[in-house]
C-alpha positions in Angstrom: -46.2 2.3 106.8 -49.9 1.6 106.0 -51.0 4.1 108.6 -48.6 6.7 107.1 -50.0 6.1 103.6 -53.6 6.6 104.9 -52.6 9.9 106.5 -50.9 11.1 103.4 -54.0 10.3 101.3 -55.9 12.8 103.4 -53.6 15.8 102.9 -53.8 17.0 99.3 -50.7 17.0 97.2 -48.9 14.7 99.6 -51.7 12.2 99.3 -51.7 12.2 95.5 -48.0 11.6 95.4 -48.2 8.7 97.9 -51.1 7.2 96.0 -49.1 7.1 92.8 -46.2 5.5 94.7 -48.6 2.9 96.2 -50.1 2.1 92.8 -46.8 1.9 91.0 -47.9 4.6 88.5 -45.4 7.3 89.3 -43.6 7.3 86.0 -45.3 9.7 83.6 -46.4 8.6 80.2 -44.6 9.9 77.1 -47.8 11.7 76.1 -47.7 13.7 79.4 -44.0 14.3 79.1 -44.4 15.7 75.5 -47.3 17.9 76.7 -45.2 19.5 79.5 -42.3 20.1 77.0 -44.7 21.8 74.6 -46.1 24.1 77.3 -42.6 25.2 78.3 -41.7 26.2 74.7 -42.4 29.8 74.1 -43.3 30.5 77.7 -41.3 33.6 78.5 -41.7 32.9 82.2 -39.3 30.0 81.9 -36.6 31.1 79.4 -33.1 30.2 80.6 -30.3 32.8 80.4 -26.6 33.1 81.3 -25.5 31.0 84.3 -28.9 29.3 84.4 -28.1 27.4 81.2 -24.8 26.2 82.7 -26.5 24.7 85.8 -29.2 23.2 83.7 -26.8 21.4 81.4 -24.7 20.2 84.4 -27.8 18.6 85.9 -28.8 17.0 82.6 -25.3 15.6 82.2 -25.6 14.0 85.7 -29.1 12.7 84.8 -27.8 10.9 81.7 -25.4 8.8 83.8 -27.6 7.5 86.5 -26.8 4.1 88.0 -28.9 1.7 89.9 -28.0 1.5 93.6 -26.0 4.7 93.5 -27.0 8.2 94.6 -25.9 11.5 93.0 -26.5 15.0 94.5 -26.2 18.4 92.9 -26.2 21.3 95.3 -27.0 24.6 93.6 -26.7 27.8 95.6 -28.2 31.1 94.6 -29.8 34.2 96.2 -33.2 35.7 95.4 -33.9 36.3 91.8 -31.0 34.2 90.4 -33.4 31.9 88.6 -33.4 28.8 90.8 -37.1 28.0 90.1 -36.7 28.7 86.4 -34.0 26.1 86.2 -36.0 23.7 88.3 -39.0 23.8 86.0 -37.0 23.5 82.9 -35.2 20.5 84.4 -38.5 18.8 85.2 -39.7 19.2 81.6 -36.5 18.0 80.0 -36.1 15.0 82.4 -39.7 13.9 81.7 -38.9 14.2 78.0 -36.0 11.9 78.4 -38.4 9.3 79.9 -37.1 9.7 83.4 -39.3 9.5 86.5 -38.8 13.1 87.9 -40.7 15.4 90.2 -40.5 19.1 91.2 -40.4 19.2 95.0 -41.0 22.0 97.5 -42.0 22.2 101.1 -44.4 25.1 100.7 -47.5 24.5 98.5 -47.4 28.0 97.0 -44.4 27.5 94.6 -45.8 24.2 93.4 -49.2 25.6 92.7 -48.0 28.8 91.1 -45.4 27.2 88.8 -47.8 24.5 87.8 -50.4 27.1 86.9 -47.9 29.3 85.0 -46.8 26.2 83.1 -50.2 25.0 82.2 -52.0 28.4 82.0 -54.7 27.2 84.3 -55.5 28.0 87.9 -57.5 24.8 88.2 -56.1 21.5 89.4 -55.4 19.1 86.5 -53.5 16.0 85.5 -50.1 17.8 85.9 -50.5 18.2 89.7 -48.7 15.0 90.5 -45.5 16.3 88.9 -45.3 18.8 91.7 -44.8 17.2 95.1 -44.5 18.2 98.7 -41.3 17.4 100.6 -42.9 15.2 103.2 -43.9 12.2 101.0 -40.7 10.3 100.7 -40.7 8.4 104.0 -40.6 4.7 103.3 -40.2 5.1 99.5 -38.0 2.4 98.0 -34.3 3.4 97.5 -33.8 5.1 94.1 -37.5 4.9 93.2 -37.3 8.2 91.5 -34.7 8.9 88.8 -34.6 12.6 89.8 -36.1 14.8 92.5 -35.7 18.5 91.9 -36.0 20.3 95.2 -36.7 24.0 95.1 -36.5 26.2 98.2 -34.3 23.5 99.9 -33.6 25.8 102.8 -37.2 25.2 103.9 -36.8 21.4 104.3 -37.6 20.0 107.8 -37.2 17.0 110.0 -40.5 15.5 111.1 -43.9 17.1 110.4 -47.4 16.4 111.7 -48.0 14.4 108.6 -44.9 12.1 108.6 -44.1 11.4 112.2 -42.2 8.3 111.0 -39.9 10.6 109.1 -36.4 11.6 110.3 -35.1 14.2 108.0 -36.5 15.3 104.6 -33.0 15.7 103.1 -32.1 12.2 104.0 -35.4 10.8 102.7 -35.2 12.7 99.4 -31.6 11.5 98.6 -32.6 7.9 99.6 -35.7 8.0 97.3 -33.8 9.3 94.2 -30.9 8.4 92.0 -30.3 12.2 91.4 -31.4 14.8 93.9 -30.9 18.5 92.8 -31.1 20.9 95.7 -31.6 24.6 95.1 -30.5 26.5 98.2 -30.3 29.9 99.8 -29.5 29.7 103.5 -30.4 33.4 104.0 -34.0 32.5 103.3 -34.5 30.2 106.2 -37.4 31.8 108.0 -38.6 29.4 110.7 -37.1 27.4 113.6 -38.1 24.3 111.6 -36.0 25.1 108.5 -33.0 22.8 108.4 -31.8 23.2 104.8 -28.1 24.1 104.7 -24.9 23.2 102.9 -23.7 21.3 105.9 -26.9 19.3 106.2 -26.9 18.3 102.5 -23.2 17.4 102.8 -23.9 15.3 105.8 -26.7 13.2 104.3 -24.9 12.9 100.9 -22.0 11.4 102.8 -24.4 9.1 104.7 -25.8 7.8 101.5 -22.3 7.6 99.9 -23.7 9.9 97.2 -21.5 11.6 94.6 -21.8 15.3 95.5 -21.5 18.0 92.9 -21.8 21.8 93.4 -22.8 24.8 91.3 -23.9 28.4 91.8 -26.3 30.9 90.3 -24.5 34.1 91.0 -26.3 36.7 88.9 -29.4 38.5 90.2 -32.1 39.0 87.6 -34.9 40.1 90.0 -34.9 43.6 91.5 -34.0 45.1 88.1 -30.9 42.9 88.0 -29.4 44.8 90.9 -27.0 42.7 93.0 -26.3 46.0 94.8 -29.9 46.1 96.1 -29.5 42.8 97.9 -26.2 44.0 99.4 -28.0 47.2 100.4 -30.7 45.2 102.1 -28.2 43.1 104.0 -26.5 46.3 105.2 -29.7 48.2 106.0 -31.4 45.3 107.8 -28.3 44.5 109.8 -27.9 41.0 108.4 -24.3 41.4 107.5 -21.9 44.3 106.8 -21.5 44.8 103.0 -20.5 48.5 102.9 -23.4 49.0 100.6 -25.2 51.7 102.6 -26.1 53.5 99.3 -28.0 52.3 96.3 -26.8 53.0 92.8 -29.0 55.9 91.4 -31.9 54.5 89.5 -30.9 50.9 90.0 -34.1 49.9 91.7 -37.4 51.6 92.6 -37.7 51.5 96.4 -40.0 53.9 98.2 -40.8 54.4 101.9 -44.3 55.5 102.7 -45.6 57.6 105.6 -48.6 55.4 106.3 -49.9 51.9 105.2 -53.1 53.4 103.6 -51.0 55.3 101.1 -48.8 52.2 100.5 -51.7 49.9 99.8 -53.3 52.5 97.4 -50.0 52.7 95.5 -50.0 48.9 95.1 -53.5 49.0 93.7 -52.4 51.6 91.2 -49.5 49.5 90.2 -51.6 46.4 89.6 -52.6 47.0 86.0 -51.0 43.8 84.9 -52.0 41.8 88.0 -48.3 42.0 89.1 -48.5 43.9 92.4 -49.4 42.6 95.8 -49.2 43.4 99.5 -47.2 41.4 102.1 -46.4 41.8 105.7 -44.5 40.3 108.6 -46.6 37.8 110.5 -47.3 40.2 113.5 -51.2 40.0 113.4 -53.3 37.0 114.2 -55.4 35.3 111.4 -58.8 36.1 112.8 -60.6 36.1 109.5 -59.8 32.4 109.0 -62.6 31.5 111.4 -64.5 34.8 111.3 -64.6 36.0 107.6 -65.9 39.5 108.5 -63.0 40.1 111.0 -60.1 42.3 110.1 -56.7 40.8 110.7 -54.2 43.6 110.2 -55.2 46.8 111.9 -52.7 49.7 112.3 -53.5 52.8 114.3 -53.6 55.7 114.2 -53.7 55.4 110.4 -57.1 53.6 110.2 -55.6 50.8 108.1 -57.5 47.5 108.0 -56.8 44.5 105.9 -57.1 40.7 105.8 -54.6 38.0 105.3 -54.9 36.2 102.0 -58.1 34.2 102.1 -58.2 30.4 102.4 -60.3 30.1 99.2 -57.4 31.5 97.2 -55.0 29.1 98.8 -51.5 28.8 97.3 -52.6 30.8 94.2 -53.2 34.0 96.1 -50.3 35.7 94.5 -51.7 35.4 91.0 -55.5 35.2 91.5 -57.2 38.3 90.1 -58.7 40.6 92.8 -56.4 39.5 95.6 -54.6 42.8 95.6 -56.9 43.8 98.5 -55.5 41.0 100.6 -52.1 40.8 102.3 -49.8 37.8 102.0 -47.1 36.6 104.3 -43.7 34.8 104.0 -45.4 31.4 103.7 -47.5 32.4 100.6 -44.9 34.4 98.6 -41.5 32.8 99.3 -39.9 31.5 96.1 -42.2 33.7 93.9 -42.0 37.1 92.4 -44.1 40.1 91.2 -43.3 43.3 89.4 -44.1 45.4 92.5 -44.2 44.3 96.1 -45.7 46.3 99.0 -44.2 45.4 102.4 -45.5 46.2 105.8 -42.8 45.7 108.3 -44.4 44.8 111.6 -43.4 45.7 115.1 -41.0 42.7 115.2 -38.3 44.9 113.6 -37.5 48.3 115.0 -34.7 50.8 115.5 -33.4 51.6 119.0 -30.5 54.0 119.6 -29.7 54.0 115.9 -29.5 50.3 115.6 -31.9 47.8 113.9 -33.1 45.3 116.4 -35.6 42.5 116.4 -38.6 42.0 118.8 -39.6 38.3 118.6 -42.5 38.8 121.1 -44.2 41.0 118.6 -44.9 38.0 116.3 -48.6 36.8 116.2 -49.7 34.0 118.3 -50.9 32.1 115.2 -47.4 32.3 113.6 -45.5 29.0 113.8 -42.2 30.5 112.6 -40.9 31.0 116.1 -42.7 28.2 117.8 -40.7 27.1 120.8 -39.1 30.5 121.4 -40.3 31.0 125.0 -39.3 27.4 126.0 -35.9 28.0 124.3 -35.3 31.1 126.3 -35.2 29.0 129.5 -32.7 26.4 128.0 -30.4 28.5 125.8 -31.3 32.2 125.9 -28.4 33.5 123.9 -28.7 30.8 121.2 -32.5 31.1 120.8 -32.3 34.9 120.6 -29.6 34.7 117.8 -31.8 32.2 115.9 -34.9 34.3 116.3 -33.0 37.4 115.3 -31.8 35.8 112.1 -35.2 34.5 111.2 -36.9 37.9 111.5 -34.2 39.7 109.5 -34.2 37.0 106.8 -38.0 37.2 106.6 -37.9 40.9 105.7 -35.0 40.4 103.3 -37.1 37.8 101.6 -40.2 39.9 101.5 -38.4 43.0 100.2 -36.8 41.0 97.4 -40.0 39.7 95.8 -40.4 42.6 93.4 -38.7 42.6 90.0 -39.2 46.3 89.4 -40.2 48.0 92.7 -40.5 47.6 96.5 -42.8 49.9 98.4 -42.4 49.7 102.2 -43.9 51.0 105.5 -42.5 50.2 108.9 -44.8 50.2 112.0 -42.0 51.4 114.2 -41.6 55.1 113.5 -37.9 55.1 114.1 -37.4 52.3 111.7 -39.5 54.0 109.0 -37.4 57.2 109.4 -34.2 55.1 109.3 -35.3 53.4 106.0 -36.3 56.8 104.6 -32.8 58.2 105.2 -31.2 55.0 103.8 -33.2 55.3 100.6 -32.6 59.0 100.3 -28.9 58.4 100.6 -28.9 57.0 97.1 
């Protein structure tokens, strides 16, 4: 345990959370709780509407009846843009105001950093950082130590990581460490082989801990101009599932297919007047600029397009740092977040052959960890590993193409796929 604590103290957010656990200072002061609640009031980014209020009140009702030695789990399912993160941040503020020891939890650092910055109005680290925790810090934590853990992007939870080799399963550990665990889940956003978050997995560990399991849903889509039809169209178009939505409602959402990536990126620059437009791409190009800053990461010929992945110095705040419109983000730095306009480069890992959308796992970059173990898996279970890789690639582009509240501009490296998308959009 001591060795694990030392390792966590070396890895940023995880370290700060563990340090507070070690020192017995995890419960926030009333002054801090009051400050968070004041910041939330009047912040239009976090206004609750419709079904979001229902889920919020249900979670509060459960939090008001916590019992020592007992576990309670609330599983909230919702697709992109249904307001999972908005509910999560409101819950954090309210539970702190009630004097409860609560934390916002996510595997990826980007949602933690961005929502903390939007809440506090500061891009700099401050005293509120410890309210936003990574998901790998609950190994060895005393049973029920936290009153509530609010887990955003639960589909991204894992088993062991390089930081917590003593760990077994993050869902198991989070339920054990809390009296109330609230899991926000969208299984269609699992985008790596390591992602284990699912209804079945949460049910299994709830039963293991003899937890009282409650369920709710956020059904309404408020992103993508509130168009549930756009997500159904994406599912149909990307071959994720048959929805019979092969046409978009006229004017329901601004989606455009570009002939080349240079024109696409220029359109994103022109849409960035309010710092609400960014470029993203499938992880099909190595991150050369990480070690050689002058190197170009993404090069697409014959268009002469060159760009770099989001820079390390901007870290998890790339999506909101001014000037980063020149960079290109990936699934790991934008999942769970939103912008007004998103520009998506679909890499060669998604293509059209004989009129059908297919995936090409071998086109992923060497530096991408999403499909780590794919080649080994092919020798053990070729059909199973191909199905899993296929779902991950399709889910990745579904997630990227649903980050924009108002518009999605797209270019596909595969000419047949680009033409296929153009026809699908024109059919509206």
